[in-house]
C-alpha positions as CSV (number, residue, x, y, z in Angstrom):
1,M,177.3,96.8,136.9
2,T,181.0,96.4,136.3
3,H,182.6,99.2,134.4
4,P,185.0,98.5,131.5
5,A,188.6,98.2,132.5
6,H,189.5,101.0,130.1
7,N,192.9,101.6,131.8
8,A,194.0,98.0,132.2
9,H,197.5,97.8,130.7
10,K,198.2,94.9,128.3
11,T,201.5,94.2,130.0
12,L,199.9,93.7,133.5
13,P,200.5,90.3,135.0
14,A,197.7,87.8,134.3
15,D,196.3,87.8,137.8
16,L,196.1,91.6,137.9
17,Q,194.6,91.7,134.5
18,K,191.8,89.4,135.7
19,I,191.1,91.6,138.7
20,A,190.9,94.7,136.5
21,E,188.6,92.8,134.1
22,A,186.5,91.5,137.1
23,R,187.0,87.9,136.2
24,H,189.3,86.6,139.0
25,H,188.0,83.6,140.9
26,E,190.1,84.3,144.1
27,P,190.8,88.0,144.5
28,F,192.4,87.5,148.0
29,S,195.3,85.8,146.3
30,V,196.1,89.1,144.6
31,L,194.7,91.9,146.8
32,G,195.4,92.7,150.5
33,R,198.5,92.0,152.6
34,H,200.9,89.2,151.6
35,I,203.9,88.1,153.6
36,E,207.1,86.6,152.2
37,G,209.6,85.9,154.9
38,D,210.1,89.2,156.7
39,R,208.9,91.3,153.8
40,A,205.3,92.5,153.3
41,L,203.3,93.5,150.2
42,I,200.0,95.4,150.3
43,R,198.2,95.7,147.1
44,A,194.9,97.5,146.4
45,Y,192.8,98.0,143.4
46,I,190.7,101.2,143.6
47,P,189.3,102.4,140.3
48,G,189.3,106.2,140.0
49,A,191.7,106.8,142.9
50,A,194.2,109.6,142.4
51,A,196.5,108.7,145.2
52,V,196.5,106.0,148.0
53,S,198.3,105.8,151.3
54,L,198.3,103.8,154.5
55,A,196.1,105.8,156.9
56,E,198.0,104.7,160.0
57,T,201.5,105.8,158.8
58,G,200.8,108.0,155.9
59,Q,203.1,105.9,153.7
60,P,202.0,106.1,150.1
61,L,201.2,103.2,147.9
62,V,202.8,103.3,144.4
63,R,200.6,103.1,141.4
64,I,201.4,100.4,138.9
65,A,201.8,102.2,135.6
66,D,198.7,102.8,133.6
67,S,196.5,101.0,136.0
68,D,194.3,101.5,139.2
69,F,196.5,99.1,141.2
70,F,198.5,100.5,144.1
71,E,201.3,98.7,146.0
72,W,203.3,99.2,149.2
73,R,206.3,97.1,149.9
74,G,208.3,97.1,153.2
75,T,209.1,95.0,156.2
76,R,206.6,92.8,157.9
77,A,207.1,94.9,161.1
78,E,206.2,98.1,159.4
79,T,202.5,97.2,158.9
80,A,199.7,95.7,160.9
81,E,197.6,92.8,159.9
82,R,194.5,95.1,159.8
83,Y,195.1,98.4,158.2
84,Q,193.2,101.3,156.7
85,L,193.7,102.9,153.3
86,H,193.3,106.6,152.6
87,W,192.7,107.8,149.1
88,S,191.5,110.7,147.1
89,D,189.5,110.5,143.9
90,A,189.5,112.6,140.7
91,S,186.9,115.0,142.1
92,G,189.1,115.7,145.2
93,H,187.0,113.8,147.7
94,T,188.9,111.8,150.3
95,H,188.1,108.4,151.7
96,T,189.4,106.3,154.6
97,A,188.4,102.7,155.2
98,Y,189.8,99.3,156.3
99,D,190.9,97.2,153.4
100,P,188.4,94.3,153.1
101,Y,191.2,92.1,151.7
102,C,193.3,92.2,154.9
103,F,190.7,90.1,156.8
104,P,190.8,86.3,157.0
105,P,187.7,84.1,156.2
106,Q,184.8,84.9,158.6
107,L,182.4,82.0,158.1
108,S,183.1,78.9,160.1
109,H,183.7,75.5,158.5
110,F,180.9,74.2,160.9
111,D,178.3,76.5,159.3
112,L,179.4,75.7,155.8
113,G,179.5,72.0,156.4
114,L,175.9,71.9,157.9
115,F,174.7,74.0,155.0
116,S,176.2,71.7,152.4
117,E,174.5,68.8,154.2
118,G,171.2,70.5,154.1
119,K,171.0,70.6,157.9
120,H,171.7,74.2,158.8
121,W,168.3,75.2,160.2
122,H,169.4,78.8,160.6
123,A,171.2,79.4,157.4
124,Y,169.8,82.9,157.3
125,R,172.0,83.9,160.3
126,F,175.2,83.6,158.2
127,L,174.1,83.8,154.6
128,G,173.0,87.2,153.3
129,A,174.2,90.6,154.7
130,H,174.8,90.8,158.5
131,P,176.3,93.4,160.8
132,H,179.6,91.9,161.9
133,A,182.8,92.7,163.8
134,A,186.1,91.3,162.8
135,D,189.1,91.9,165.1
136,G,187.1,94.8,166.6
137,V,186.4,96.4,163.2
138,H,182.7,96.8,162.4
139,G,181.0,96.4,159.0
140,I,178.8,94.0,157.1
141,L,179.6,90.4,156.2
142,F,178.1,89.4,152.9
143,S,177.8,85.8,151.8
144,T,175.9,83.9,149.1
145,W,175.7,80.5,147.6
146,A,176.7,80.4,143.9
147,P,178.8,77.3,143.3
148,N,178.9,77.7,139.5
149,A,180.0,81.3,139.4
150,G,183.4,82.4,138.1
151,R,183.3,85.5,140.2
152,V,180.9,87.2,142.6
153,S,181.0,90.8,143.7
154,V,179.1,92.9,146.1
155,V,177.9,96.0,144.4
156,G,175.9,98.9,145.9
157,D,175.5,102.6,146.5
158,F,178.8,102.4,148.5
159,N,180.9,101.4,145.5
160,H,179.1,103.0,142.6
161,W,177.7,99.6,141.7
162,D,181.1,98.7,140.3
163,G,181.7,94.9,140.3
164,R,185.5,95.4,140.1
165,R,185.7,97.0,143.6
166,H,184.5,94.3,146.0
167,P,184.9,90.8,144.5
168,M,184.2,88.1,147.0
169,R,186.2,85.2,148.4
170,T,185.2,81.7,147.5
171,R,184.9,79.1,150.2
172,G,185.8,76.1,148.1
173,D,183.5,73.1,147.7
174,S,180.7,74.7,149.7
175,G,179.9,77.0,146.8
176,V,179.6,79.8,149.2
177,W,181.2,83.2,148.6
178,E,181.9,85.8,151.4
179,L,183.3,89.3,151.9
180,F,183.5,91.4,155.0
181,I,183.3,95.1,154.1
182,P,184.1,97.4,157.0
183,G,182.3,100.6,157.5
184,I,179.0,99.9,155.7
185,Q,175.9,101.0,157.6
186,E,172.3,99.8,157.9
187,G,170.3,101.1,155.0
188,A,173.0,100.5,152.3
189,L,171.6,99.3,149.0
190,Y,173.3,96.3,147.4
191,K,173.1,93.5,144.9
192,L,175.3,90.6,143.9
193,E,177.1,90.7,140.5
194,I,177.7,87.2,139.3
195,R,180.0,86.2,136.4
196,N,179.1,82.9,134.8
197,R,182.1,80.5,135.0
198,D,181.7,79.2,131.5
199,S,180.2,81.9,129.3
200,G,181.5,85.0,131.2
201,A,177.9,86.4,131.1
202,I,177.2,88.9,134.0
203,H,174.1,88.5,136.1
204,L,173.0,91.2,138.6
205,K,171.0,89.5,141.3
206,V,169.3,90.4,144.6
207,D,170.5,88.6,147.7
208,P,168.3,85.5,148.2
209,Y,168.7,85.9,152.0
210,A,168.2,89.7,152.1
211,Q,165.9,90.8,154.8
212,R,164.7,94.0,153.2
213,F,164.3,95.4,149.7
214,E,163.6,98.7,148.0
215,V,160.0,99.5,147.3
216,R,159.1,98.3,143.8
217,P,159.9,99.2,141.1
218,G,163.3,99.3,142.8
219,T,164.9,95.9,143.3
220,A,168.0,96.4,145.4
221,S,168.5,94.5,148.6
222,I,168.9,96.7,151.8
223,V,171.3,96.0,154.7
224,V,169.3,95.8,157.9
225,A,170.3,95.7,161.6
226,E,169.2,92.6,163.4
227,R,167.6,91.6,166.6
228,D,166.9,95.2,167.7
229,Y,163.2,94.9,168.4
230,S,161.9,94.7,172.0
231,W,159.0,92.2,172.0
232,G,156.0,92.5,174.4
233,D,154.2,89.3,173.7
234,E,155.8,87.0,176.3
235,T,152.4,86.0,177.7
236,W,151.1,85.0,174.3
237,M,154.3,83.1,173.4
238,K,154.4,81.2,176.7
239,A,150.7,80.2,176.4
240,R,151.1,79.1,172.7
241,A,153.9,76.7,173.6
242,S,151.6,74.7,175.8
243,S,148.4,75.2,173.8
244,D,146.3,72.3,172.6
245,W,145.3,73.8,169.2
246,L,143.6,70.6,168.2
247,H,140.8,71.3,170.7
248,Q,140.8,75.1,170.6
249,P,138.7,77.3,168.4
250,M,140.4,78.7,165.4
251,S,138.5,81.2,163.2
252,I,140.8,82.7,160.6
253,Y,140.4,86.1,158.9
254,E,142.3,86.0,155.7
255,A,143.6,89.4,154.6
256,H,145.5,91.0,151.8
257,L,147.2,94.0,153.4
258,G,147.5,96.0,150.2
259,S,143.7,96.1,149.7
260,W,142.1,95.6,153.1
261,Q,142.2,99.4,153.8
262,R,144.1,102.3,152.3
263,D,144.6,105.9,153.4
264,E,142.5,108.8,152.1
265,Y,144.9,109.2,149.2
266,G,144.6,105.6,148.1
267,S,148.1,104.8,149.3
268,F,149.2,101.8,151.4
269,L,149.0,101.9,155.1
270,N,152.0,101.1,157.3
271,Y,152.2,97.8,159.2
272,R,151.7,99.7,162.4
273,E,148.6,101.5,161.2
274,L,147.3,98.2,159.8
275,A,147.9,96.5,163.2
276,H,145.7,98.9,165.0
277,R,142.9,98.9,162.5
278,L,142.9,95.2,161.8
279,V,143.0,94.2,165.4
280,D,140.0,96.5,166.2
281,H,138.1,94.9,163.3
282,V,139.0,91.4,164.1
283,K,138.2,91.7,167.7
284,R,134.8,93.3,166.8
285,T,134.0,90.4,164.5
286,G,135.4,87.7,166.8
287,F,138.1,86.0,164.7
288,T,140.9,84.3,166.6
289,H,143.6,84.6,163.9
290,I,144.7,86.7,160.9
291,E,146.1,85.0,157.9
292,L,148.1,87.2,155.6
293,L,148.4,86.6,151.9
294,P,152.2,86.6,151.2
295,I,153.9,89.7,152.5
296,T,157.3,88.3,151.4
297,E,158.9,90.7,148.9
298,H,157.5,90.5,145.4
299,P,157.9,92.8,142.4
300,L,154.3,92.5,140.9
301,D,151.3,93.7,142.9
302,A,149.0,91.7,140.7
303,S,150.7,88.5,141.9
304,W,149.1,89.2,145.4
305,G,152.5,88.2,146.8
306,Y,152.5,84.6,145.4
307,Q,155.5,85.3,143.1
308,T,158.1,85.9,145.7
309,I,161.5,87.3,145.1
310,G,162.6,88.0,148.7
311,Y,161.8,84.9,150.8
312,Y,163.4,86.4,153.9
313,A,162.0,90.0,153.6
314,A,158.7,91.5,154.7
315,T,157.7,93.7,151.8
316,S,158.7,97.3,152.1
317,R,155.4,98.4,150.6
318,F,154.1,98.6,154.2
319,G,157.2,99.6,156.1
320,S,160.3,98.1,157.7
321,P,161.0,94.6,159.2
322,N,160.5,96.1,162.6
323,D,157.2,97.6,161.5
324,F,156.0,94.1,160.7
325,R,157.4,92.8,164.0
326,Y,155.2,95.5,165.6
327,F,152.2,94.2,163.7
328,V,152.6,90.7,165.0
329,D,153.5,91.9,168.5
330,Y,150.4,94.1,168.7
331,C,148.2,91.3,167.5
332,H,149.6,89.0,170.1
333,Q,149.2,91.5,172.9
334,H,145.5,91.7,171.9
335,G,144.9,88.0,171.8
336,I,145.1,87.5,168.0
337,G,147.3,84.9,166.3
338,V,149.0,85.7,163.0
339,L,149.6,83.2,160.2
340,L,151.4,83.7,156.9
341,D,150.8,82.4,153.5
342,W,154.1,80.7,152.5
343,V,155.0,79.8,148.9
344,P,157.8,77.1,148.8
345,G,156.4,75.6,145.5
346,H,157.5,78.0,142.9
347,F,159.2,81.3,142.2
348,P,159.2,83.8,139.3
349,K,161.5,84.1,136.4
350,D,162.5,87.7,137.0
351,L,166.1,88.2,135.9
352,H,167.1,89.8,139.3
353,G,165.7,86.9,141.3
354,L,166.5,83.2,142.0
355,A,166.1,82.1,138.4
356,R,169.4,80.7,137.0
357,F,171.1,82.5,140.0
358,D,174.7,81.7,139.2
359,G,174.1,81.3,135.4
360,T,172.9,77.8,135.9
361,A,169.7,76.1,137.1
362,L,170.7,76.4,140.8
363,Y,167.5,76.7,142.8
364,E,165.3,75.1,140.1
365,H,165.5,71.9,138.0
366,E,167.4,72.3,134.7
367,D,164.8,70.2,132.8
368,P,161.6,72.3,132.4
369,R,159.6,69.1,132.7
370,R,160.4,69.2,136.3
371,G,161.6,72.8,136.7
372,E,158.8,74.9,135.3
373,H,155.1,75.5,136.0
374,R,153.5,75.9,132.6
375,D,150.3,77.4,133.9
376,W,151.9,80.0,136.1
377,G,155.1,80.8,134.1
378,T,157.2,80.2,137.2
379,L,160.0,77.8,138.2
380,I,159.9,74.9,140.6
381,F,162.4,74.4,143.4
382,N,164.8,71.5,143.2
383,Y,163.9,69.8,146.5
384,G,166.5,67.1,146.0
385,R,169.4,69.6,146.4
386,N,170.6,70.0,150.0
387,E,171.2,73.7,149.8
388,V,167.9,74.4,148.2
389,K,166.0,72.4,150.8
390,N,168.1,74.2,153.4
391,F,167.1,77.6,152.0
392,L,163.4,76.7,152.4
393,M,163.5,75.0,155.7
394,S,165.6,77.8,157.2
395,N,163.0,80.2,155.7
396,A,160.1,78.5,157.5
397,L,161.9,78.8,160.8
398,F,162.9,82.4,160.0
399,W,159.3,83.6,160.0
400,L,158.4,81.6,163.2
401,E,161.5,82.8,165.1
402,E,162.3,86.3,163.9
403,F,158.7,87.5,163.6
404,H,156.9,85.2,166.2
405,L,154.4,84.0,163.6
406,D,152.0,81.4,164.8
407,G,152.1,79.3,161.7
408,L,152.3,79.0,158.0
409,R,149.7,78.2,155.4
410,V,151.6,76.3,152.6
411,D,150.4,77.3,149.2
412,A,149.6,74.9,146.4
413,V,150.8,71.7,148.1
414,A,149.4,69.6,145.3
415,S,151.7,71.2,142.8
416,I,154.6,70.2,145.0
417,L,153.6,66.6,145.5
418,Y,152.8,65.6,142.0
419,L,155.3,65.5,139.2
420,D,152.5,65.6,136.6
421,Y,150.6,68.4,138.2
422,S,148.7,70.3,135.5
423,R,150.9,68.7,132.8
424,E,150.1,67.0,129.5
425,P,151.2,63.4,128.9
426,G,154.9,63.4,128.0
427,D,155.5,66.7,129.6
428,W,156.7,65.3,132.9
429,L,159.3,62.9,134.2
430,P,158.4,60.0,136.5
431,N,160.3,59.3,139.8
432,A,162.8,56.5,140.2
433,Y,159.9,54.0,140.6
434,G,157.9,55.2,137.6
435,G,155.3,57.1,139.7
436,N,154.1,60.7,139.6
437,E,155.0,61.4,143.2
438,N,157.8,64.0,143.8
439,L,159.7,61.9,146.3
440,E,162.2,64.7,147.1
441,A,159.4,67.2,147.7
442,I,157.6,64.7,150.0
443,D,160.8,64.3,152.1
444,F,161.1,68.1,152.2
445,L,157.6,68.7,153.4
446,R,157.9,66.0,156.1
447,A,161.1,67.5,157.3
448,V,159.7,71.1,157.5
449,N,156.7,69.9,159.4
450,Q,158.8,67.8,161.8
451,L,161.2,70.6,162.4
452,T,158.8,73.4,163.0
453,H,156.6,71.3,165.3
454,E,159.6,70.2,167.3
455,L,161.3,73.6,167.7
456,H,158.2,75.7,168.0
457,P,155.4,73.7,169.7
458,G,152.0,75.4,169.4
459,T,152.7,76.7,165.9
460,V,150.7,75.2,163.0
461,I,151.5,74.4,159.4
462,I,148.4,74.3,157.2
463,A,148.3,72.7,153.7
464,E,146.3,74.1,150.8
465,E,146.0,70.6,149.2
466,S,143.3,70.0,146.7
467,T,143.6,66.2,146.0
468,A,142.9,63.0,147.9
469,W,146.5,62.5,148.9
470,P,146.2,60.5,152.1
471,M,147.3,61.5,155.6
472,V,148.3,65.0,154.8
473,S,147.6,66.1,158.4
474,R,148.8,62.9,160.1
475,P,152.2,62.6,161.9
476,T,155.2,61.6,159.8
477,Y,155.9,58.6,162.1
478,L,152.6,57.2,161.0
479,G,153.4,57.7,157.3
480,G,151.7,61.1,157.0
481,L,153.0,64.4,155.6
482,G,153.0,65.9,159.1
483,F,150.9,69.0,158.5
484,S,148.8,70.4,161.3
485,M,145.8,70.9,159.2
486,K,144.5,70.8,155.6
487,W,142.1,73.0,153.7
488,N,138.9,71.1,152.9
489,M,138.6,72.0,149.3
490,G,136.1,69.3,148.6
491,W,133.7,70.7,151.2
492,M,134.1,74.2,149.9
493,H,133.4,73.2,146.2
494,D,130.4,71.0,147.1
495,T,128.9,73.6,149.4
496,L,129.3,76.6,147.0
497,Q,127.9,74.5,144.1
498,Y,124.9,73.6,146.2
499,M,124.3,77.1,147.4
500,S,124.5,78.5,143.9
501,K,121.4,76.4,142.9
502,D,118.0,77.8,142.9
503,P,116.3,76.5,146.1
504,I,113.6,74.8,144.0
505,H,116.3,72.5,142.6
506,R,118.3,71.9,145.8
507,H,116.5,68.7,146.7
508,Y,118.2,67.1,143.7
509,H,121.6,68.0,145.1
510,H,121.2,67.1,148.8
511,D,124.2,64.8,148.7
512,H,126.5,67.9,148.1
513,L,125.8,68.7,151.8
514,T,125.9,65.2,153.3
515,F,128.8,63.6,151.3
516,G,131.5,65.6,153.2
517,L,130.7,63.9,156.5
518,L,131.9,60.6,155.0
519,Y,135.5,61.9,155.1
520,A,135.2,64.9,157.5
521,F,137.4,63.2,160.1
522,T,140.1,61.6,157.9
523,E,142.1,64.8,158.1
524,N,142.3,67.9,160.4
525,F,140.3,70.1,158.2
526,V,140.0,73.9,157.8
527,L,136.8,75.1,156.1
528,P,138.0,77.8,153.6
529,F,136.1,80.5,151.9
530,S,139.3,82.1,150.6
531,H,140.4,84.8,148.3
532,D,140.5,82.3,145.4
533,E,136.7,82.1,145.5
534,V,135.9,85.8,145.0
535,V,138.1,86.7,142.0
536,H,138.4,86.0,138.3
537,G,134.7,86.0,137.5
538,K,133.7,83.7,140.3
539,Q,131.7,86.6,141.9
540,S,131.6,87.6,145.5
541,M,130.2,85.3,148.2
542,L,127.0,87.4,148.2
543,N,126.5,87.3,144.4
544,K,127.1,83.5,144.3
545,M,123.8,83.2,146.1
546,P,120.6,82.9,144.0
547,G,117.4,85.0,144.2
548,D,116.5,88.6,144.8
549,E,118.4,90.8,147.2
550,W,116.6,89.5,150.3
551,Q,117.2,85.9,149.3
552,K,120.9,86.5,148.5
553,F,121.5,87.9,152.0
554,A,119.4,85.2,153.6
555,N,121.3,82.5,151.7
556,L,124.6,84.0,152.8
557,R,123.5,84.1,156.4
558,L,122.4,80.5,156.1
559,L,125.7,79.5,154.5
560,Y,127.8,81.1,157.3
561,T,125.6,79.4,160.0
562,Y,126.2,76.1,158.3
563,M,129.9,76.8,158.1
564,F,130.3,77.8,161.7
565,T,128.4,74.7,163.0
566,Y,130.1,72.2,160.7
567,P,133.2,70.3,162.0
568,G,136.5,72.0,161.2
569,K,138.3,75.2,161.8
570,K,137.1,78.2,159.9
571,L,138.6,80.6,157.4
572,L,136.9,83.6,155.7
573,F,138.4,86.1,153.3
574,M,138.2,89.8,154.1
575,G,135.1,91.5,152.8
576,C,133.1,88.3,153.0
577,E,132.3,89.1,156.7
578,F,130.1,92.0,155.6
579,G,128.8,90.7,152.3
580,Q,130.8,92.8,149.9
581,G,129.0,92.7,146.5
582,N,131.9,93.3,144.2
583,E,134.6,90.8,143.6
584,W,137.9,91.4,145.4
585,D,140.1,93.9,143.7
586,H,143.8,93.8,144.9
587,A,144.4,97.3,143.6
588,N,141.7,99.0,145.8
589,S,140.4,99.0,149.3
590,L,137.4,96.9,150.3
591,D,134.0,98.5,149.8
592,W,133.6,99.5,153.4
593,W,130.9,102.0,152.4
594,V,128.4,99.2,152.1
595,L,128.3,98.9,155.9
596,D,126.1,102.0,155.7
597,Y,123.3,99.6,154.7
598,P,121.4,97.3,157.1
599,F,121.7,94.1,155.1
600,H,125.5,94.4,155.2
601,Q,125.5,95.4,158.8
602,G,123.4,92.3,159.5
603,I,126.0,90.0,157.9
604,Q,128.8,91.5,160.0
605,T,126.8,91.2,163.2
606,L,126.0,87.6,162.4
607,I,129.6,86.8,161.8
608,G,130.4,88.4,165.2
609,D,127.8,86.3,166.9
610,L,128.8,83.1,165.2
611,N,132.4,83.6,166.1
612,Q,131.4,84.3,169.7
613,L,129.4,81.1,170.0
614,Y,132.0,79.1,168.2
615,R,134.7,80.3,170.6
616,S,132.7,80.1,173.8
617,L,130.9,76.7,173.3
618,P,133.2,73.7,173.4
619,A,130.6,71.7,171.6
620,L,131.2,73.8,168.5
621,H,135.0,73.4,168.5
622,F,136.5,70.9,170.9
623,Y,136.0,67.9,168.5
624,D,136.4,69.7,165.3
625,F,138.6,66.9,164.0
626,D,136.9,63.9,165.8
627,H,133.7,62.0,165.0
628,H,132.8,62.2,168.7
629,G,131.9,65.8,168.1
630,F,129.2,65.3,165.4
631,E,126.0,63.4,165.2
632,W,123.3,63.5,162.5
633,I,119.7,64.0,163.6
634,D,118.4,63.8,160.1
635,C,120.5,63.9,156.9
636,H,117.8,62.4,154.7
637,D,115.2,65.2,154.3
638,A,116.1,66.0,150.8
639,T,112.5,66.6,149.9
640,Q,112.3,69.7,152.1
641,S,116.1,70.5,151.8
642,V,116.5,70.5,155.6
643,L,119.5,69.3,157.6
644,S,119.7,68.8,161.3
645,Y,122.6,67.6,163.5
646,I,124.2,67.8,166.8
647,R,127.6,69.2,167.7
648,K,128.9,68.0,171.0
649,D,131.8,67.8,173.5
650,G,132.0,65.6,176.6
651,D,129.5,67.6,178.6
652,G,127.1,69.5,176.4
653,F,125.7,69.7,172.9
654,V,124.3,72.2,170.4
655,L,121.4,71.3,168.1
656,V,121.5,72.8,164.6
657,A,118.7,72.8,162.0
658,L,119.1,74.4,158.6
659,N,116.3,75.2,156.0
660,F,117.8,75.6,152.5
661,T,114.4,76.7,150.9
662,P,112.5,80.0,151.1
663,I,109.5,78.1,152.5
664,P,108.9,78.4,156.3
665,R,108.7,75.1,158.0
666,H,106.2,75.3,160.9
667,N,105.9,72.5,163.5
668,Y,109.0,70.8,162.0
669,R,109.7,67.9,164.3
670,I,113.2,66.6,165.1
671,G,114.4,64.0,167.6
672,V,116.4,65.2,170.5
673,P,118.7,63.2,172.9
674,E,117.4,64.6,176.2
675,D,114.3,66.0,177.9
676,G,114.2,69.7,178.7
677,W,113.9,73.2,177.4
678,Y,115.7,73.9,174.1
679,H,116.7,77.6,174.0
680,E,117.2,79.2,170.6
681,I,120.7,80.7,170.9
682,L,121.0,81.9,167.3
683,N,118.6,82.4,164.4
684,S,120.1,83.7,161.2
685,D,116.6,85.1,160.3
686,S,116.7,87.4,163.2
687,S,116.0,91.1,162.5
688,Y,119.3,91.8,164.1
689,Y,120.9,90.3,161.0
690,G,118.5,91.7,158.5
691,G,116.1,88.7,158.5
692,G,112.3,88.4,158.8
693,N,112.4,87.6,162.5
694,M,110.6,84.3,162.3
695,G,111.6,82.0,165.1
696,N,110.9,80.0,168.2
697,F,110.3,82.7,170.8
698,H,113.5,81.8,172.6
699,A,112.7,78.2,173.7
700,V,110.7,75.1,173.0
701,H,110.2,72.1,175.4
702,S,110.7,68.5,174.4
703,E,107.9,66.0,174.2
704,P,108.0,62.3,175.1
705,Q,107.3,61.5,171.4
706,P,110.0,59.2,169.9
707,W,111.3,60.6,166.7
708,M,114.2,59.7,164.4
709,G,115.2,56.9,166.8
710,R,115.3,59.2,169.9
711,P,113.0,59.1,172.9
712,W,112.1,62.8,172.8
713,S,111.4,65.3,170.1
714,I,110.7,69.0,169.7
715,Q,108.6,70.9,167.2
716,I,110.3,74.0,165.9
717,T,109.8,76.8,163.4
718,L,112.4,76.7,160.6
719,P,112.5,80.2,159.1
720,P,113.0,80.5,155.3
721,L,116.6,80.2,154.1
722,A,117.8,80.2,157.6
723,G,119.6,78.2,160.3
724,V,118.7,77.9,164.0
725,M,120.8,76.7,166.9
726,F,119.5,75.4,170.3
727,R,121.1,74.6,173.6
728,L,119.5,72.3,176.3
729,S,118.6,73.7,179.7
730,R,118.5,70.6,181.9
731,S,117.1,72.5,185.0
């Protein structure tokens, strides 16, 4: 924080008095080198300096009486445009450094103009703190957007956190402030000290574009070197750019890095350690992608990362930015994609963050009816402001470009789209047409989706959207929002509600399973059993299931078989893949010890086999988003709580039959489309998975008995609380 100007003399000129009191709007008009004809004036303000001289010539600067201002006057020819100052402090330590105030503006009018228009897709490359060379002199160029500030200073461990020492230069109407400080190295801690133009109040803020932060509870931004990582994922990146993700398998393992695993002392693992352990586990269980809960910097562990402070910084809890690059690189080199949970809908009110950044509602709306989430105690971005929209759009590209991420999952899209989201009547403001749609936010989402898909083909942007908003995952040129995919929250809720019922009552709720097919192909859906379903008293996936221990595990195996054979990409939260019994606890590691027990081993083995079949059989994934890939055999057998259907591609098909009761169904007849041997390729009741091993002895042959409108049929055994899958052998 700024120290009091205890030695500022009452008779100092007004401009100098403002510098000494850290309230001057344009310090470059006072400090640095000034030319008048053939005369030169160098003026420096160095609180605590005992003596100051020009390092190149040794000529002393003269102290202005009773102040910390020092001046040198001479001819223009006697001094260079760029010069160093040498000074000693009261403790006898000496310092030599280039004067920041002898350098001209460093940011281009082109960059500033694009940013003001909201069209600078790489704003993070010039805003923030960046290694920079000016006229051959190396240092750090700091810049920030604070249009309503009266003064902005860079403070840090290099200037005793004193806001008087490094006030920044304003760049006029752009609202951007900048300062090039020579000699600062990577690793320096810094913040921005902002003086409110009207009230004079002082705000100490982190850099919104900072790419690294102290580990909490510290909150300082950290200067980082850039582009110094050597990637090894060229093969992955090239293949991704030409990939057809619509028709490829995508099975996502959702993970929270802070609680997936910890070391023997209960401490966090480094990104590099996590990479090796996670990749081994994900390859063993067959997932194609890892989706990370937000690893953007956040002060509160209990927010799980969803209350972000550092939008451009991978959290330091697990290491450095390059450690996270290694994480992504290692995943790619082992055939695993990486997605990131992204939170452009709201941000926390922490005083050191974005909230009232320059003393005004800058990133958020001023009116709390548009600017505040009542439920979450957070603030909502002002999507209608160019610079705010630019901040977020540039951020999306930052993660895709600087960290090679394969996509973003956008959190809480409904809260972005609706002005009345979770609000009481009278506590929201309608749009210009009187509706509840956030028109500026809609434009922002469409722009992000267009931009990322255009610049980074093969990447995906996935919406967590819980309403019936139409065409979320349809192209913007057709009137859609332009997302790649959307979470199918309706399917998730209906399915879990059905599975929670005692099997004796399930026949009354059969439509919970069949209703979803009425809209299954209106969007590109992901089927999510996410972190939100295993916390806050909702119970673990295992303990949502009814019955005794055997039935709980059988129900869970049945549920996963249903999920992996249902149209849509897949998402499963960590711990669910081995049937953890406890709810997820963000403060502790998963209960890996349960894998000592056969039932849990069986769940993990089943997930591995389901993933292997889903990935290897085009019938199970090629038409995940297309009605051509699904066909009911029988959706009406509510009496016995049985479903049967076909998943297919152009060449082959997989037959699926699911028994949602604990009653074995012997000689259960279903119609089939072709004659031949039907081989049982998966049975969730197999003893390999902890089941009772009731099944079909590998294969059954069709009979020329028409059934369910088909010319052939087969009689199968449906094990209790189990699903079976068959493939046709035509030879």
